[in-house]
MIVOKE-938524 format. One record per residue: x, y, z of N, C-alpha, C in turn; residue in three letters. Coordinates in pm, whole numbers, padded with zeros to 5 digits, always signed. Layout:
BEGIN
XYZXYZXYZALA
...
END
This chain:
BEGIN
-00574-00343-01583-00444-00287-01562-00419-00270-01413UNK
-00293-00273-01375-00258-00260-01234-00212-00119-01203UNK
-00249-00073-01085-00211+00060-01036-00135+00042-00905UNK
-00036+00125-00883+00039+00124-00757+00029+00262-00694UNK
-00038+00273-00581-00053+00400-00510+00040+00402-00390UNK
+00108+00514-00376+00191+00538-00259+00148+00673-00202UNK
+00089+00669-00085+00035+00789-00022+00092+00799+00119UNK
+00138+00917+00156+00182+00943+00293+00080+01037+00355UNK
+00040+01007+00478-00065+01087+00544-00031+01105+00690UNK
-00079+01214+00745-00062+01244+00886-00190+01199+00957UNK
-00186+01076+01011-00304+01020+01079-00258+00944+01203UNK
-00353+00912+01287-00327+00827+01402-00317+00683+01351UNK
-00208+00612+01378-00197+00474+01330-00313+00385+01375UNK
-00377+00418+01484-00492+00340+01530-00608+00350+01431UNK
-00606+00450+01344-00711+00466+01243-00690+00375+01122UNK
-00574+00309+01114-00543+00229+00994-00648+00123+00962UNK
-00698+00043+01058-00798-00057+01020-00921+00004+00953UNK
-00966+00118+01002-01083+00184+00941-01048+00238+00803UNK
-00928+00293+00788-00884+00342+00657-00880+00227+00557UNK
-00820+00116+00598-00811+00000+00509-00949-00051+00469UNK
-01041-00056+00563-01178-00103+00534-01248-00008+00438UNK
-01233+00124+00460-01296+00221+00369-01235+00212+00229UNK
-01104+00193+00224-01038+00182+00094-01086+00058+00019UNK
-01093-00054+00087-01141-00178+00022-01285-00162-00028UNK
-01371-00102+00053-01511-00082+00014-01521+00013-00106UNK
-01443+00121-00103-01446+00217-00214-01393+00153-00342UNK
-01290+00071-00330-01235+00003-00448-01339-00091-00508UNK
-01408-00165-00423-01511-00257-00472-01621-00181-00545UNK
-01666-00069-00486-01770+00012-00552-01723+00065-00687UNK
-01593+00093-00698-01537+00146-00823-01501+00036-00922UNK
-01523-00089-00884-01491-00200-00973-01343-00232-00978UNK
-01270-00200-00872-01127-00228-00865-01101-00340-00765UNK
-01002-00421-00795-00961-00528-00705-00838-00482-00627UNK
-00842-00496-00495-00725-00466-00413-00635-00588-00415UNK
-00522-00576-00481-00427-00686-00495-00337-00694-00372UNK
-00295-00579-00322-00210-00573-00202-00236-00440-00132UNK
-00229-00442-00001-00252-00320+00076-00168-00328+00202UNK
-00087-00227+00223-00003-00225+00342+00025-00084+00387UNK
+00084-00074+00503+00120+00057+00555+00243+00044+00644UNK
+00310+00156+00664+00425+00163+00753+00413+00293+00832UNK
+00432+00283+00961+00425+00401+01048+00566+00455+01066UNK
+00581+00584+01045+00709+00649+01067+00695+00741+01188UNK
+00765+00709+01293+00761+00789+01415+00882+00881+01420UNK
+00873+00985+01499+00983+01079+01518+01026+01139+01384UNK
+00930+01189+01311+00956+01244+01178+00948+01396+01175UNK
+00940+01459+01287+00908+01601+01296+01024+01691+01252UNK
+01069+01677+01129+01172+01766+01077+01112+01905+01062UNK
+01197+02003+01060+01150+02141+01048+01079+02167+00915UNK
+01111+02091+00813+01056+02118+00680+00953+02015+00634UNK
+00881+01953+00726+00782+01852+00690+00655+01920+00640UNK
+00622+01901+00512+00509+01972+00453+00374+01929+00511UNK
+00361+01805+00555+00234+01764+00615+00214+01829+00751UNK
+00321+01839+00829+00310+01910+00957+00280+02058+00934UNK
+00344+02117+00834+00318+02258+00802+00170+02279+00769UNK
+00114+02189+00689-00027+02202+00651-00117+02186+00774UNK
-00086+02088+00859-00167+02066+00979-00161+02188+01070UNK
-00043+02245+01085-00030+02365+01169-00106+02483+01109UNK
-00104+02495+00977-00177+02603+00911-00327+02591+00935UNK
-00373+02468+00956-00515+02444+00985-00546+02460+01134UNK
-00442+02489+01213-00464+02514+01354-00432+02398+01446UNK
-00378+02289+01392-00344+02175+01476-00216+02205+01555UNK
-00203+02143+01669-00082+02158+01748+00002+02033+01732UNK
+00131+02045+01742+00220+01930+01724+00234+01853+01855UNK
+00259+01723+01850+00243+01641+01731+00096+01607+01710UNK
+00052+01609+01586-00089+01585+01557-00118+01438+01533UNK
-00020+01365+01485-00037+01223+01456+00098+01168+01412UNK
+00098+01054+01355+00219+00994+01300+00209+00994+01148UNK
+00322+00991+01084+00325+00982+00939+00305+00836+00902UNK
+00204+00809+00823+00173+00673+00780+00191+00667+00629UNK
+00275+00573+00585+00298+00552+00442+00209+00436+00398UNK
+00124+00461+00302+00031+00360+00252+00079+00315+00114UNK
+00083+00185+00094+00123+00128-00033+00010+00035-00077UNK
-00056+00068-00189-00169-00010-00234-00152-00048-00381UNK
-00178-00173-00412-00180-00220-00550-00324-00256-00582UNK
-00377-00194-00685-00515-00218-00725-00517-00255-00873UNK
-00614-00338-00910-00626-00380-01049-00764-00343-01100UNK
-00769-00285-01218-00896-00250-01279-00881-00133-01373UNK
-00991-00098-01435-00991+00008-01535-01027+00141-01469UNK
-00928+00223-01445-00949+00355-01386-00827+00440-01418UNK
-00845+00570-01418-00733+00661-01436-00651+00664-01307UNK
-00522+00686-01320-00435+00691-01203-00484+00793-01100UNK
-00525+00910-01146-00570+01012-01051-00696+00970-00977UNK
-00782+00888-01041-00901+00837-00973-00862+00740-00861UNK
-00758+00662-00887-00712+00567-00785-00649+00643-00668UNK
-00572+00747-00697-00515+00829-00590-00626+00891-00506UNK
-00729+00943-00572-00842+01004-00502-00914+00900-00416UNK
-00924+00779-00464-00989+00672-00388-00910+00643-00260UNK
-00777+00634-00271-00694+00607-00154-00703+00724-00055UNK
-00689+00845-00105-00696+00963-00018-00834+00978+00044UNK
-00937+00939-00028-01073+00949+00023-01101+00856+00139UNK
-01018+00754+00156-01036+00661+00267-00975+00714+00398UNK
-00897+00822+00388-00834+00879+00507-00937+00950+00594UNK
-00905+00969+00722-00995+01048+00807-01013+01188+00749UNK
-01129+01245+00767-01160+01378+00712-01055+01480+00756UNK
-01005+01555+00660-00911+01662+00689-00767+01620+00708UNK
-00737+01491+00694-00600+01445+00714-00510+01496+00602UNK
-00401+01566+00635-00307+01609+00531-00240+01486+00469UNK
-00222+01489+00337-00162+01377+00268-00095+01425+00140UNK
-00009+01343+00088+00044+01360-00047+00074+01222-00101UNK
+00075+01211-00233+00105+01081-00292+00070+01079-00439UNK
+00090+00963-00497+00065+00947-00639+00035+00801-00671UNK
-00017+00780-00789-00044+00646-00840+00022+00633-00976UNK
+00083+00520-00999+00146+00491-01128+00105+00352-01171UNK
+00135+00321-01293+00113+00186-01344+00250+00121-01359UNK
+00271+00011-01287+00400-00058-01300+00424-00101-01444UNK
+00543-00073-01491+00582-00113-01626+00710-00193-01620UNK
+00713-00309-01678+00835-00389-01678+00953-00308-01730UNK
+01063-00316-01656+01184-00246-01698+01186-00100-01661UNK
+01080-00050-01596+01075+00091-01558+01024+00102-01415UNK
+01096+00039-01322+01058+00046-01181+00932-00029-01147UNK
+00889-00117-01235+00765-00186-01210+00779-00335-01194UNK
+00897-00379-01157+00914-00520-01132+00951-00600-01256UNK
+01005-00532-01356+01049-00601-01477+01173-00684-01449UNK
+01227-00745-01553+01341-00836-01532+01464-00766-01473UNK
+01476-00634-01491+01593-00564-01439+01565-00492-01309UNK
+01444-00504-01255+01406-00435-01132+01344-00534-01036UNK
+01374-00520-00906+01310-00610-00809+01165-00575-00790UNK
END
């Protein structure tokens, strides 16, 4: 089965190659195939109500701590969605604030079916 993880994290974009390598290695150990893996850096995101910045500040970090990186990963294999989310989050640098979820694409329900791109 295919899983689609979308995770946003507060990390230094320069850390992305290491994150991607850790994610691929963890997926392989878990018996999952990485079908697609990408990221997008969002700069100048420091809105007053950003929950990742709030969490970083609560931990004592000073602003700006990093950039918001959106990770989009498609993995194939037998695992629970929450295990796949944990795998993606586990590849982040230690202590990096993040949020996200994993779903299974379903035709006709936002998963690339005939009525959805």
